[in-house]
C-alpha positions in Angstrom: -54.2 -26.4 -38.2 -52.2 -23.2 -38.6 -53.9 -21.7 -35.5 -53.0 -24.8 -33.5 -49.3 -24.5 -34.6 -49.2 -20.8 -33.7 -50.7 -21.5 -30.3 -48.2 -24.3 -29.7 -45.3 -22.0 -30.6 -46.6 -19.3 -28.3 -47.0 -21.7 -25.5 -43.4 -22.9 -25.9 -42.1 -19.3 -26.0 -44.1 -18.4 -22.8 -42.8 -21.5 -21.1 -39.2 -20.7 -22.0 -39.6 -17.1 -21.0 -41.1 -18.1 -17.6 -38.2 -20.5 -17.1 -35.7 -17.8 -17.8 -37.4 -15.4 -15.4 -37.5 -18.1 -12.7 -33.7 -18.8 -13.2 -32.9 -15.1 -13.1 -34.9 -14.7 -9.9 -33.2 -17.7 -8.4 -29.7 -16.3 -9.3 -30.6 -13.0 -7.6 -31.9 -14.7 -4.5 -28.7 -16.9 -4.3 -26.5 -13.9 -4.7 -28.4 -12.0 -2.1 -28.1 -15.0 0.3 -24.4 -15.3 -0.3 -23.9 -11.5 0.2 -25.9 -11.7 3.5 -23.8 -14.6 4.6 -20.5 -12.9 3.7 -21.6 -9.8 5.6 -22.5 -11.9 8.6 -19.1 -13.6 8.5 -17.3 -10.2 8.3 -19.3 -8.9 11.3 -18.3 -12.0 13.3 -14.7 -11.6 12.2 -14.8 -8.0 13.4 -16.2 -9.0 16.8 -13.4 -11.6 17.1 -10.8 -8.9 16.3 -12.2 -6.4 18.7 -12.2 -8.9 21.5 -8.5 -9.1 21.1 -7.9 -5.3 20.8 -6.0 -4.8 24.1 -2.7 -3.5 25.3 -2.1 -6.9 26.9 0.1 -9.5 25.1 -2.5 -11.8 23.5 -2.5 -13.9 20.4 -4.1 -12.3 17.4 -4.7 -15.1 14.8 -6.4 -13.2 12.0 -4.7 -15.0 9.1 -6.7 -14.9 5.8 -9.7 -13.2 7.6 -12.2 -11.3 5.6 -12.5 -7.8 7.1 -13.5 -5.9 4.0 -15.3 -2.6 4.7 -15.0 -3.1 8.4 -14.3 -0.4 11.0 -11.0 -1.2 12.8 -10.2 2.4 13.7 -7.9 2.8 16.7 -7.7 -0.9 17.5 -4.7 -2.4 19.2 -3.4 -5.1 16.9 0.3 -5.1 17.5 1.9 -8.4 16.5 -1.3 -9.6 14.8 -1.2 -12.2 12.1 -3.1 -10.7 9.2 -1.3 -12.5 6.4 -3.5 -12.8 3.3 -6.3 -11.0 5.1 -8.9 -9.1 3.1 -9.0 -5.5 4.3 -10.3 -3.8 1.2 -11.9 -0.4 2.0 -11.4 -1.1 5.7 -11.0 1.7 8.2 -7.6 1.3 10.0 -7.0 5.0 10.8 -5.2 5.3 14.1 -4.8 1.5 14.5 -1.7 0.1 16.0 -0.2 -2.7 13.9 3.3 -2.6 15.1 5.2 -5.8 14.4 2.1 -7.2 12.6 2.4 -9.7 9.8 0.4 -8.5 6.7 2.2 -10.5 3.9 0.0 -10.7 0.8 -2.8 -8.8 2.6 -5.3 -6.9 0.5 -5.4 -3.3 1.7 -6.8 -1.7 -1.5 -8.6 1.6 -0.8 -8.1 1.1 3.0 -7.9 4.2 5.3 -4.5 4.0 6.9 -4.4 7.6 8.2 -2.2 7.9 11.3 -1.9 4.1 11.6 1.2 2.6 13.1 2.9 -0.2 11.0 6.4 0.2 12.5 8.4 -3.0 12.0 5.4 -4.7 10.3 5.9 -7.2 7.5 3.9 -6.1 4.5 5.8 -8.1 1.9 3.7 -8.6 -1.2 0.7 -6.7 0.2 -1.6 -4.7 -2.1 -2.0 -1.0 -1.0 -3.5 0.4 -4.2 -5.7 3.4 -3.5 -5.0 3.4 0.2 -4.8 6.6 2.3 -1.4 7.2 3.9 -1.6 10.6 5.7 0.4 10.4 8.9 1.2 6.7 8.6 4.2 5.3 10.5 6.0 2.7 8.4 9.3 3.0 10.1 11.3 -0.2 9.9 8.5 -1.9 8.0 9.2 -4.5 5.3 7.6 -3.3 2.1 9.5 -5.6 -0.2 7.7 -6.4 -3.5 4.6 -4.5 -2.2 2.0 -3.7 -4.8 -0.1 -0.6 -5.6 2.4 2.1 -4.6 3.0 3.4 -8.1 1.7 7.0 -8.1 1.0 6.8 -4.3 0.9 10.0 -2.2 3.4 9.5 0.6 4.4 13.1 0.9 4.6 15.1 4.2 4.2 18.4 2.3 1.7 20.9 3.5 0.3 18.6 6.2 0.9 18.1 9.9 0.5 14.3 9.3 4.1 13.4 8.7 4.7 10.2 6.9 7.5 8.1 8.5 9.5 5.7 6.4 12.6 5.6 8.5 14.4 2.4 7.9 11.6 1.0 5.7 12.5 -1.8 3.3 11.3 -1.0 -0.2 13.9 -3.1 -2.1 12.9 -4.0 -5.7 9.5 -2.3 -5.3 7.7 -0.5 -8.1 7.3 3.1 -7.0 6.9 4.9 -10.3 5.5 8.4 -9.9 5.1 8.1 -6.1 5.3 11.3 -4.1 7.8 11.2 -1.2 8.3 15.0 -0.9 9.5 16.1 2.5 9.1 12.6 3.9 11.5 11.0 6.3 13.3 8.1 4.5 16.4 8.0 6.7 18.2 4.7 6.3 15.4 3.4 4.0 16.3 0.5 1.7 15.4 1.5 -1.9 17.9 -0.7 -3.6 16.9 -1.8 -7.1 13.5 0.0 -6.7 11.8 1.4 -9.8 11.5 5.1 -9.0 10.8 6.5 -12.4 9.3 10.0 -12.2 9.0 9.8 -8.4 9.2 13.0 -6.3 11.7 13.3 -3.5 11.6 17.1 -3.2 13.0 18.0 0.2 13.0 14.4 1.3 15.3 13.2 4.0 17.3 10.4 2.4 20.2 10.4 4.9 21.8 7.0 4.9 19.3 5.6 2.4 20.3 2.7 0.2 19.6 3.5 -3.5 22.0 1.0 -5.0 21.0 0.1 -8.6 17.8 2.0 -8.2 16.1 3.4 -11.3 15.6 7.1 -10.9 14.9 8.2 -14.5 12.7 11.4 -14.5 12.8 11.5 -10.6 12.9 14.9 -8.9 15.2 15.1 -5.8 15.3 18.8 -5.5 16.5 19.8 -2.1 16.8 16.2 -0.9 19.3 15.3 1.8 21.6 12.6 0.4 24.2 12.7 3.2 25.6 9.2 3.8 23.3 7.8 1.1 24.5 5.0 -1.2 23.7 5.6 -4.8 26.3 3.2 -6.3 25.0 1.7 -9.5 21.9 3.9 -9.5 20.5 5.1 -12.8 20.5 8.9 -12.3 21.5 10.3 -15.7 18.0 11.6 -16.5 16.9 12.9 -13.1 15.2 16.3 -13.0 16.7 19.5 -11.6 20.1 18.0 -11.9 22.4 18.9 -9.0 20.0 20.7 -6.7 20.6 18.4 -3.7 22.9 18.2 -0.7 25.4 15.4 0.2 28.6 14.9 2.1 31.9 13.0 1.6 30.2 9.7 2.7 27.7 9.8 -0.1 28.4 7.1 -2.6 27.8 7.8 -6.3 27.6 5.6 -9.5 31.0 4.8 -11.0 32.3 7.7 -13.1 29.6 10.1 -11.8 30.9 13.6 -10.8 28.3 15.4 -8.7 28.1 19.2 -8.8 28.7 21.2 -5.7 26.6 20.2 -2.7 23.7 22.6 -1.8 23.9 22.0 1.9 26.5 22.4 4.6 29.0 19.4 4.5 29.8 17.8 7.8 
């Protein structure tokens, strides 16, 4: 009787074990099928995008498109609608996205080297881990953009100059970002969180820094001529006073800047 009971229990265990193995194999096969289908969809999306990569004025309806890990290098996509598109780890180096709409787009870990985003709308986009060497963001709307804390947007020691002329970075979190020697002429950084950011040698002429948080920031050698720092929190900036400005520079109420380090116009 005991032998029968043991045999029965072993049979149940083997049956359950085989069922578990079958379920695990089915899960793997399902995941592989889904992955294959996703890759096929992305390849088809890439073909669709490339067909519309032209200097001609054509519609580029790429809204919410999945282009993760795809090679979009050098493509002409000016004015494209890439709102909410998935572009994680995509190659966009040298691509032209002038006037494109990329609101809420996912650009994490994307290669944006030498890409042109002039006057593009990147409101709410995620750029964490992206590469920015030589990127042109002049006039771009970067309001509430994500993933730029600690970002390297410097033009130091490189021929790939980062251009943020007239860029809108209002209320954006830019803690620890490096903007050294970068062109931020007329950029809107009002109310931006710039704690510990580096602006060494940066061109901030005409930039709007009203009510910006600059605690621990380093603006050594920065050009602040015509800049508006009214209401900015600058009491704890590093290398205090080592900047240049002119009579048109606006300071927080009660702040008395030291002598300018550049020639005043």
